[in-house]
C-alpha angles and dihedrals in degrees: 000000000000135000146153092324087060089050093245118160129192089250091057092054093043091050092051091049097047096038110033098023094041097227124151115248093243090058089068118076132179119353116202118189121195130174097279104005141051127200123201128188111220129174107270096237092053100042096091093052092047093049094049094051095043092050089056095041138057138244115209089352092301134103118232131194111250129191137159123260116203 
């Protein structure tokens, strides 16, 4: 639940996923950033682990709401 207005960039999200969440870079697909939302494609088997770690962590020293879109 963050986007351009929160000054999020695709690299920030990718860094959080590969660093904090421990995913490999090739497990992350397309990252779309809009004004107030960001959508990230993640391999289906790894999505639960990524969401759990991101909910407990921070991106740019802020917490964001995260939920799956199917």
